[in-house]
N, C-alpha and C positions, 0 to 999 in steps of 0.2 A: 275146680271152679270154671264155669263158662260165663264170660261177661255177658253174652247175649241172653242167657237164661235169667241171670240176676236183673239185668236191665228190663227185660220183658215183665218181670214181676213188679218192679218198682214203677214202671210206666203204667201198669194196670192199677196199682195202688194209689199213685200220686199223679193222675193225669193233669196236664197243664202246668206242672211245676218244672218248667223248662230249664231254669238256671241250676236248680238242684240236680236234675237228671243229667245235665251236661257235665257238671263238675264230677259226679260219681262215675260217669262213663269214662271220662278222661283218665281218672286215676286207675280204675279197674283194668282198662286196656293196657296201661303201662305195667301193672304189677302181676298180671295173670300168669305169665310164665314163671316168675319167681314164686308166686303163691303156690302153684301146683307142684313145686319142688318140696313143699313142706306139708305132708299129709296131716301133721298135727294141727295145722291151721284149719284144714277142711273139717277135721273131726270136731273141732271146737266151734265151727261155724263163725270164724272170725269176721269174714267179710259181711255176712248177713247181719251181724251185730254192729259192725263198724259203720255201716251206711245209714243206720237209724240213730237219730239223736237220743241221748239219755232222757231228756224231757224238754218240753216247750211250754213256757209261760206266756199266756195271752191275756191282756187286760185293757180295760177302757181307761183313757186318760181324759179327764174333763178339766177345762181351764177357762178363764175369762179373758177376752181380748180387751184392747184399750177402749173400745166403744161400750164396754160393759156387757157384751153379748157372750153367752156360753158357747164354747166350742168343744167338740169331742173328736178325739183321735184314738187309734189303736196302738198299743205298745206290745212289744215282744221281747222275750229273752230265750234264746235257743242254747241250752247247755248240751253240747254235742258229745264230748268224750273227755273223761278225766283219768284215763289210764296212766298218764305219766305226770300228772300234777293237777292243781286246781284249775277250774275253767278260766280261760283268759281269752278275751276278744273284745272288739270295739262295739260302740253303739252308733247306729246310723240314723240320722233324722233326714228323711227325704220323702217326697210325695210318692215315689215309686216303690217304697219298701213293702214287701210282701213276705209271707212265711217261706215261699220258695227261695227268694233272694237270701234270706237270713239262714236258711238251711244250707244253701250252697256256700255261703261265707263261713259258717261254723264248721262245715266239713273241710273246707280248704284250710281253715285256721288250725285244725287238729294237726295236719301234716306240717304246716308252716312252723308251728310252735315246736314240733318234734325236731325240726331241722336246726333250731337255734342252739341246741345243746342244753337249754334250760328246762327245768321241770315245770312245764305248763301244758294243761289240756286245752281243748278247743271250744270256743263259744262265740256267739254273736247276738246282737240285739238291736233294738231301735224302734222307730215309729214312722208312720206315714205323715207325721207333722212336717210341714214345709217351712223352714226358717226364712225363706226368701220373702223379703218385704216386711218382715216382722220387726217390731221395735225391741230394744233390749229388755224392756219390762215384760213384753209378751213372751219372749224367749225364757226369761227367768221364771215366769209363772208356769209355763209349760214344763220346764225342767223340774220344778218343785213338784208339780202334780205327777209327773212321770216317776219320780223317785218315791213318792208316796206309795206306789204300787210295787216298785222293784226292791225296796231296801231289805226286805226279809229274805230275799232269794240270793243275796250276795254277801261277801265277807272276805277278808284278807287271806283266808285259807280255804275259801269255798268257791267264790266266783269273783273275778276282778275285772270289771269293765274298763274300757278306755274310750278314746274318741275315734271317730271315723268320719265319713262324709256328713257334713252338717253339724258335727260335734267337735269343737275345738276347745281351747283353754277356757274361754268364757263359759261355755256350756258345762264343762267339767266342774268349774267352780260353783255354778248354781246347783248342779246335781249333788256335789259333795256337801255343800252347806245344808241342804235338806236332809241328807243321809245322817250327818252329824247330829242334827236336831232330833231326828227320830230315834237313832240308835243310842244317843247319849254317850257316845264313845268317840274318842279322837283317833279313829283307825285310818290314818292317811293311806295305808296300803290297800284300801278297798277300791280305789280308783287310781288309774295312772293317766299321765298327761296333765298333772296338776301344776298350779302356779309355783314358781321358784321359791316363794316365801313360805310355803306351807306343805313341803314334802315333795315337790316336783323335782325331776332330775334335769340337770343341765344337759342340753342337746336333745332332749326328748322331742321338741317340736320339729327339729331338723332331721331326726334319726331315720325315718323311712326313706327320705330322699338321699341322705348321705350314704346309708347302707346300700341302696340301689346302685349308686355310682361306684362304690367299692366293689360290688359284685360285677358290675359291667366292666370295670377296669381289670379284674381278674380274668374274666371271660376273654377280653381282648388280648391280654398278655398271653393267655394259653394259645390263642390263635396267631400269635406273632405280631400283634398290632399294638398301637398306643392310642389312647384317647386324646392326647394333646394335638390340638389343631383340627379336630373333627368338628363338623357341623352337626348340631343336635336339634331335634324337634321334640317338644314336650306338649302333652295335652293337659288342659286344665290350668288353673292358676291358684289352686288351694294350697293347703299346707304341704302336701306331698310334692306337688310340682315346684313349690317355692324352695324346699330343701334340695330337690334335684338340681334346680338352676344354680343354687349357691355352690354346691359341690362340683358340678360339671365345669363351672367357670373357674373354680379354684384349681381344678386338675388340668386346665389349659384348653378345654373345649369351648366352642362358641355356640351358645343357645340362640338359634335364629327364628324359632317359632314357638308361640304359646297359643292356646285356643280356649274357647268357651262355648256355651250352647248357641251363641249368636254368630260365631265365625272364628277366624284366625287372625292373629297379629304376626306379620312377618317383620323380623328385626334384622335386616341385612348385616349390620355391623356387630351383631351379638348383643345379648341382654347385658345391661350395666347393673352395678350394685344399686343404684338409685331406682332403677326399674324393678329389680327384685324386691326391694323394700316396699315399693308401691303395690306389689301383688298382695301384701298383707292388708293394705287399705282397701283394695278391691274386694277381697274376701270378706272383710268386716262390714262392708257396705250392704251386703245381702242383695246387691243388684244382679249378680251373676252375669255380668257383661264384660267380655274381654276388650270390647271397643273402648272402654275407659282408658286402657293403656295407650292407645293411639291418640286419644283426646289429650291425655296428660303429656305425651311426648311426641308432638307432631313432627313429621319429618324423619324421626328415628324408628317409629313403629307404624306399619301400614296395615290397616284393618280391611279384611275382605269378608263380607257377610256370607254366611251359609257354607263356608269352606272349613276343612279340618287342618290340623297341623301337618297331616300326611301329604298335603298338596304342595308343600314347600320342599325343594330339593335339599336332602340332608344325607349324612353318613349313618347316623344313629337315630332310631325312633324310640321314644320313651313314653308309652301310654301311662298316664298318671291320674286319670279322671274316674272312669266308671267301667263296670264289667261290659264285655262285648262291644267296646267302643271302636275297635279296629276291625274292619270287615276284610273279606278276601279281595274285594275291589281296591280297598285302601292299600292292602299289601302289594298288589300288582302295581299300583301307582308309586309306592315307595321304591320298589324294585326298578321301575322304569326311570325314576329320578336319581338312581345311583345308591340307594340305601343298602348297606351290607349287614346291618345288625339291628335287632329289635329286642329290647328287654322289657317285659311287662313290669310296670311298677304298680299299676292298679291290679286289683284281684280279678283274675280271669279277664284281663283287658282285651284279649284278642279272641275273635270268633274262631271256631274249629277250622273253618276254611282258610282263614288267614294263617293259622299255625301250620297247617299242612302245606300251604304254598311256600312259606318261609323254609320249612324243612326240606322241601323237594326242589328248591331253587337256590341253594347255596347261601342262604341268609342266616347268619347266626341268630339263634333265638333261645331265650330263657324264660321260664314261667314265673308268674307273680309270687307263688308260694316260696320260691327261693330268693328272687330279686328283692322283694319288698319286706323280707323278714326282719330287717333292721329296726323297724318301728316297734314291733312287739318284743323284739330282743331287748331294746332299750327300756321298754315298759317293764320287762323282767328285771333289768338292772335297777330300775326305780323301786320296784318291790323290795329288792334286796337292801337298798339304802334305807327304805322305810322300816324294814324289820330290824335293822341294826341301829336305827336312829342316828344316821350319819348322812353326810352329803359329799359325794366325790367331786373332784374338779372336772372341768370340761375335758382336759387332756386324758384323765383316767377313763372317763366314759367313752371317749372317742377311741382310745386304745382297745378297750374291751369290745366295742362295736366292730372295729376293724378285724379283730381276731375272730369274732363270731361269723362275720361275712366271709372271711377266708375259709373258715371251717365248713360253712355251707357249700361254698364252691368246691372244696375238696370232696365232700360227700357226693355232690352231683357228678363230678368227674369219676369217682370210684364206681358208682352204680350205673352211670350213663355211657361209659366208654364202649363203643361198638367194635365188632371184630375188625372192621377196616380202619380203626383208630379214630374215627370221628366221635363226637360227644353228643349224645341225645340228652340235653339238659332237662327236658320234660320227664323222660323216663328216669333219669338219675335222681331228680328231686322227689318224684312220686315214690320210687322204691325205697329211698333212704328214709323218708318220713314214715312210710307204711311199715317197714320192718321194725322200727322202734316201737310204734304204737301196738302193732300186732303181737310182738313178743311180750310187752307188758300186759296186754289183755290175757294172753295165754297163761302167763305165770300167776295172774290174780284169780284164775278160776272162772267158772261160768256164772256171771252175775249180770 
């Protein structure tokens, strides 16, 4: 296999799908050497099959806003790979959603899910619907219309969506309510991220952020460091950033920056529990303004418009918001300000130039498919509880999550340790996930 040849074919076939092409290239560059040691993979054309989704559903979503006007959006579900289990991946509601974005996310999800040790394939879905500024009733009507088109494509042993950007517990509730009405079955296992009174798992809302900090803690320990006392910058203020702030604070770190599309809030003394709780209020408001934190807590949080969290001097950077949010210039600014560690919590949160800068300038770096796998891992644990019709305690879920994140770190170290003893976490995560999926595809024949 030559990565350049495969990428040339994909670029000709899918011109303009930059996120998808970026994700594929990163993985193929990491696994090329190992792949070429397995002629059976080449004979079965594993890579050529793996980079193409199994199927993509595209559909119109028509709904009525509060003014009585008909609105139309486009919905998608990308079922990427089911070699190791049923399709599993979130739904994203955001105005920037495109097929390229969802293909990239579904491709990444395939390897992320493989890393969790749980039997889950990769998928992703969503819509260009923008929840910002919408009322609860409008969001409900949109979710119901979206599920009207999606429901026959999913199932507890077929495809299990979850939340993602723009889709939280409220949206999952509206989606499931319509699914139950249409399917006439109480299959709680068909969606994850559900409410605690109807099949949701304890700790699922916090899981992505918690898992990311468990992984970061393992990475730091491996490097002979401790997170206690470290200054941390987090981007975003949604569900993922919220969970990351909770766990970072519990582990003794000081979160001194959070950001939004409008700018950054610098919190010199570290974020408090009251502030963390207020992040949920900010998210639910659909205003998408981090300035609200400074308005709510004057003197404790200082808002600067147009700046990112990476402008604040910190030890650890945690991108938690969106893909490609951290540029090479941001990476250089972090380095200049003393940052020594960056762990992606968002999917593909760092641009290629930023990753290369980190790796060549002595900054510890780990990719999202490893760092943020705690969210989908806990979704898998939620599926298990639903299948058994039981509910585990928070301590049980947290113990299992901790074990999974430890296992993911071990896989990254196993496959990413270089001859000089350093650890390439990007290569480690990619090879570990790839080998599991590729082996399953090979054993199941050419399909």
